[in-house]
N, C-alpha and C positions, 0 to 999 in steps of 0.2 A: 503494499499500500504507499501510496506519495503521502509528503506533508500535506501535500492540498485536499486531495481525499479525506485525510482523517482531521483537518481542519472543518473541511466541511460537516462533517459527521458530529465534532464539538459542539460548533454551532446548533445543534438544531438541541443539544440540553440532554444528551442522552449520556449516560455514565460510561464511562469507557477506560478500558488499559489498556493505556500507553505504552509498545514495549518497542524492540530492536535491536539489531547488534551496538555496540558502542560506537560512537561515530554517524547511528543514523538520523541523527536529528531530531531527538524525542525531545531533546531544553528548547532547541529553535522554535518547534512546534508548539510548546508551552506558551513560550515568550508572546509568538504572534496571537494565542489565543487569549494570554493575559492583558495585551492591548484591545485588542476588540473588546473585550468584557468593559475594559476601561472608557473607554472612546463612547461606551452606549451607557455612562453612568452606572455599573457595577463593578462593587470592589471582590473579588473572588479571595479565598480564603487561603492564603497559599503556606503548606507544610509540608516536613519531610518526614523520614522514620528519623533522622538522626539529627546529632546539631552541628556535625558536619558540612551535613545537608544542606540543612537549614542553611548556614550561612554564606554558602555557595547561589541563593536565591531570595535573600534576606526576606526569610521568613523565618516560623518558630518552628520546635517540634511537634509533632501531632500529638502527644503526648500533653506538652504545654496546653496547647489552643484546646486539646478537650477535657482536659482536666483530670484524666487519665492519671497521670504520673507515672510511679513507680510500680501499682498494683501489680500482681500477678494475676488477679481476676476480680470480679466482678459483679454482685448478685444486682436485681433491678431497681431494687429499693436502694441501693450504692450507689447503682447509675442516675437515679433519680436525687439522690442528694447533692453529686457531683453538676448535676444538671443544674439543681436550684441556686448553688452561689451566684453570687451578683455578676460578678465579672461573665462568667462561663453562658453564666442565663443570657448576658447582653448580647452574648459573642453568637452564641447557637442564634438566637432572637432576628438579628442584624444579616447573619448567613443567608448568601446564595447560592452559592455553589461553591465549593471542595476540594484544593489540590494537594493529592499526597505525595512527594516525590520520593525518590528511593526504595518504593515499595517491596525492594527482595529483602531488604533488611529491618521489616517489618513483621512481627508474628502474628499469627494466626488470634490467639488470643486479644493481643493487643488493637488487630482490628474489630473484632467483634464488640470487647467494651467500647470503642469508639463510637461503633454503629448505637450500642445501648444509651448512650448521654445524648446522641445525637436524636431517639426516636424519643427522650422524657423529656427533653430541652422544647422541643417542639415540639411535643404533644399530636404525633402523627405515629402513625403504623406503619410507614412505608421506610423502608429501607433505609439509612443514615436520615431517618426524618423528613424527608422531597427532598433533598441535595441532592443537587449536580454531582457526582462525585467523580473525578478524575485521577485515577490512578498511575505513575509512571516508573516504569524503573524495567529490569532484565533479570530475570530470573537465575541466569548465567554469574551473575556476577554475587558479590558476597551476599549469606544468606543471615539469620538474625539469632543471635544468642539471648538466651532468655539470661533473665539479674543472676544465677549461680551459676550463670558459666556452659551449661548445656547447650545443644541444639535444641531450637525450635522450629514446631511446625510456617512454613509458612504460609505466607497473609491470606492465598491462595484455597490452602485447605478449611479456612473458617467457615461456619455456617452464613456470616455476615456476605462473604465473595458471594457466596451462593445467592443469596437473596436478593442481593445487589445484581446479578445477571450482569456485570459490564460489556459491551460491546468492545471486543478486541479490534483495535489499529498496530500491525503488525508494521511498520517502517521497515524498507527493502530498500533503501537506496543508501550509499554511502558517502561524508561526505568526511570524515579523519584521512584514515589511510589512504592515502594517494601510488601507492605500492601492490601492482595484480598479487604478486609472488608470497607477499606479509598477509598478503587478504587473505589469502587461500591457506595460509598457517593456521591465522585463527578460525577460517570456518571449519575447517578439519578440525580443531582443539575442540570449538563451539559442535558442532556435530561427529564427534567421536570416531569421526578417521581419521587421526592422528597419524601418520604413520611414516617409514623410511625414507619419504621425499622431501617430508617436511622438516625431520629432524636435520635431514642433511642442510638444508637451506637454514635454517640455527645454529647446526655445529659451524658456518663462515662464519659466526656471527661470537663466535665462543672468544673471551679473551682473559689474562688475568688481571687484576685490580692492576699491574703496576703497566700494565698497555692501554688503559682506558683514559679518556683527556678528563684533564681534572678537573674544568668547567661543565661536566655535563653529570646531573642529578642521578642518585645510587637510590634503588626499588630494594630494600629488605622486608624480610617477612616481621620480623623483631623489633621493639622499639629499641632493644639495648645496643643494636648494631647501626641502627639509624643517629642514634644520640654521640656514641664512641667516636663517631668518621664526622661527624660535625664538630664539636669541640676538638675532636685531634686536629683537624685542619686549618680551624678558626685559630689556633694559638702555635699554629705553625707560619703564621703571617707575621711579616714583620707591620710596626707603627702602632698608634694609639688604637685602644676601641672605642668605638661610640655606642653609646646605649640608647636607646629610644623606650623608653614607660609610657605602656598602653593607659590612654581618659578612656573613664567612661562613665554613664549617664542613667539611671532608671534603677529598676527596682532590683536588688541583688539578689532576687533567685536568674531572673534572669543577664544580669550582665554574668554572672557564674557562669552561666550557660556559653554564653558569647564567649569570655575569654576562656573557655576549657577545650571550644570546637572551633579555634575560628584558627583559621594556617600561619595566624602571624601570630608573635610568643607575645607574651604582655611582656619581657622584657627582651625587647631585640636586640644582639650583640652583634655591633657590623667592624668591619675595618675594609681600609679598602684593599682590593685584590678578592674580597670576598665573594664566594660563589653565591648568588641569589638565584630569588624565582616570585617571579611576581601571583600576588593571591585572590587581584581581586582584577576585573576588569573597569580598565579606565573610561570616564562615561564620552570620552570623545574619543576612543579608539585607539590609546597611546599607546598600550599595552593591553594584555590578556592576563586573564588568571592563569598561570604557565608559563609565559615568557620569560624567556631566562637571561642570564647576563652578570657583571660580574661589577663591581661596584668601582665607579671609576675614582672619583672620588666626592668633598663633602661643601656644599653650600658655606663660604666663609659669612654671611649673613644669619642665615636660616638654621645649618646645621642640618638639614636634609642631606641625602644622598642622593649621589646620579648614577644611571645605571650604564654600562653599555650592553645592550643584547647582544648576540651573535651573529646578529646582520650587521653590528658596526654601528648602532644607532643610540646614541647618547638620551638619555632621557631623564630631569629630576623627577625623583619620587617626594611626594608629597604627604601628609596624610590623610587618610581615606577612612569612612568609617562603615562599620558592618553594624548593621541594625533589626530589630525585632520589630514589624509591622503587624497594627490589628486594625483594619478596616480606614486604609489609609493614614494610622497617623502612627505616630514612632513611639513605642512605649519602651525598649530599651536601645543602647548603642555604645559601641566602644567604638574608639579611630586608634590606627597607628597606620606606621612606615606598611605602606601594605608590601611587604617583602618578607619572606623567612629563609633563614640557610638553607641552602637548598646541593651540597652534595650528598648529600644521604635524606629519606624518607620513607615510612612504612607503604606500600601496599595499600594499605588499608585507608591509610589520608589521599594515597593519589585517586583513589575513585573522581571519577566526575571530571576527570584533566587531559588535557591534550599534551604531550611535548615534542619537540622536535626530534632530542634523543634523552635516552636515558642507559644505565649503566644497570641491570638487574641481576641479582641474585636470587633465585626460586633454589637452593641446595638445600632449606628448611621451610618449603611450601607445607603446612597442615591442612588447607580449606580447600574444599572444590571450588573454583570460584578465582583462587588467588593466583594462579602465573596467568590462568583468563585476562583477567583484568590488571595486572600487571604490563606484560604483551601490548595489549591493546590500548594501553595509553601513549604509545610510540605512533609517530603515523606512516612508517615508513622501516623498510629493513635494514638502510642503510645507519640507520640512527640507533639504532639498538645492539647494545655492547654485552652478551648474556656470561654471566661468570660461573653459572653453573644452575643447574635443576636436577631435582627429584622425578621420580615418576608423577606422584602427585600433583604435581606441576601441569601434568598435562589431560589433566581427569579432569569432569565434568562429573556433576551427578549424574546416577540413573535414570532417579526421580525426574529431573528436570528436564533430561532427552527426550522424553515422552510425554511429560506438559510440554513443552514446547512444540511439540508435534502439531498437539490438539490447537494451540493457540494460533498458529498458523491455519489450519484449516478454518477455524471462527472467524480469523480476519478476511480471509479470500472470500467466504460470505458476506461476512459485512460488505466487502466492496463491490460482490456481485449486485447484494442491495442496495448502495449509493447509486452504482451507474444504472440500475434500473427504474432507477424515482429521475420526474424532469426536473427541471431547473424551476422550474412554478412552486413545484411541490416542496421540494426541497427549502427555497427561500421563506415560503410559508410558515415551516418550520422554525427556520432561523427568528423570525420574527415574533412567532407565537414564544416560542424559549425565553428573548429577549421581555416581552411583555408581563411576561407571566413572572419576572425576576422586579418590574418596575422600570425598566431602563426604555431608551429609547432606539429607535434605528440608529446606527454609525453610520457616519458621515464620511466618504473618503478622504475628506482635508482631516477631522478629528482621527480618523485610525490614525494616520500618517503620522501627526502628531503623536499621541499616544507612543506610537512605536519607538519613536526617537528620544520621547523623556524617560520610557517606561525602564524601569533598571532590569530590565527582564528583556528589553528588547536586542539589546550585542548589537545594537549598532545598522541592526537590518531593519526596510520599511515595510510596512504590512502591504500599506494598498499596492494597487499598480505604477511605478514611478515610468513607465516609459513613455510617456509625452512628454515630462519633465515641468516645472513649474512655469516657465517663461513661455513656453509654448500655450500650453492652458489661459496661461493670465493673457494672453495677445486677447481671446474672446470673452474668456472671463475676468477684469484683473482685480476684481476683491479674491480671487480662487485663494483656497490656504491661509487667512489671513482672518486671526480671529471675530469674534461678534462681540459688537460692542454694547451696553445696554442703552444706547440711544439706538443702536442699530434692531435691536427686539421690540422696541416699544413700535418703532416706527414700522416693522413687521405682524406687528399684531394687530396694528391701526388700518394697513393696507388692506393685511387679509378677512378683516372681521367688514370691509367695505367691500369684498370683493375681488380681489384684486383675485387673478388666474395663476398656478403656477410660474407660467412659462415671463408673466410679465413683472411678475416679481422678483425673477431670476437676473432680468434685463435690467433694471432696476436698482437691483442691488451689484450686479456686475458678480453674479456668481451663478454654479452651476444648476440646473432643477432639483437635484438631487438634492445638492445641499440643502437648499429649501424645504425643501420636506424633512429633509432631518432635521434643521432648526425647528419647524412646525411640530412636526413630533416632541423634541425636545421640551418646546413649551406649551405642550399640552393641548392644543390645537385640533391638531387630527392624531387618527387612531388608525391602525392598521385592521383592517376587516378579512380575517384568513377563510371566512367561509367565501366571500365574493372577489378576493384576490387585489378591493382598490382601499384606498386610501376614505375613511368618511369624517366629515366635520365634527369636531366634540359641540356638544347644547353647551 
């Protein structure tokens, strides 16, 4: 399934399990959907299964959002008590749709508890209290772990998943790996077809630690190896150490979660020549989460580091914020230089990143999916430096292998169903869902603005930008410009006087679609799903 097809399904309000190989575009598809919802006046609840994943999306953990915390189980009465807490009650009442990222690391009991709290808080017997739920992730990646450290059942094994019955959107395109041979190796591991030819490809990338480039990050299975290498390498550098203390704001519990799981440390120690990796996307695209480089110098006035990337670009790095947001409001934040020492990191912390190059040691791989996650971080075979690997590194769970086949078939059926629907029927479903959520129809200009400003947009446009602003403004001079209060007042008056859409478009120098979108937002018209037309509100 393509990203466009998945987005069409998401816009209908269907519950969705969005999956696919690493690099298939899951995050980008979610980013597009979030921007679309916000352009319709709908603020999604964005959560993730772990604190690390939550910091990537400026959301909160699903445990915190739902109030289930670290509970191992929950009765209906306990779920009702949790839902009755003032903060949780308000959160559930305001919610329209819920995103849960990195679903592979969320256990079945936790998903069931979230479902129970949503039902109790929203006083509806439907799954998750009638919210649209979008589950995002790949079950071939790292699995859930229970509080006592034992393996826990996957989320799809829960009654909550079965009752939700999400539409499976299995993305099949590949945007991260651009090396066919390497993609073949990764696909072979994923489908349990890893054989002699694939081993031969990887054997060409075997190195000793002394043979590896000094400025390439190293991935290990255990924290002890990571900490040891990073500190050893930092101590070897000459010169003074610059230390940057993280700043924080908000409730202590949320700040603690952000500090614990933010990829930048609470105290960041740097020296000239330190190998670093950016831990956040720059809003203007100057760098992205995973950009590698070396500390070149420190600004004489601010003390902030300048990093020279592997491409030779020098970038001034200033503090950025990691936040927990709820309904468009910031509840907690931490600010730090968005860097971390990058000589080494754990495979677990690397999940969700993509790298130009990495030194990978899988000699002590102990979990299904651990090797697959580590290898799939790298874009091409030439960027892989493999120190070693045991047999477990190339193995995937037999359970997940069988389940994945079913997900593929379910996605194909969903794709066929979408293709059988005409565009008008799909459009009606889109409008009906937005109106059910209390939103308004999206305007191409507004979707574009939302995509650019959204923290989840990654600088990509949601609307079709093929014409270009200049060309559109030749015919519609005010296209892509914000509406003022005076414009809205004029629009109300002229519309109530009986002005047609075409006349209003000419008067305001905008496209007819933009006029209809604004009329919807102002509550002057409504889309009639029975007739497929816009009706004037009384």
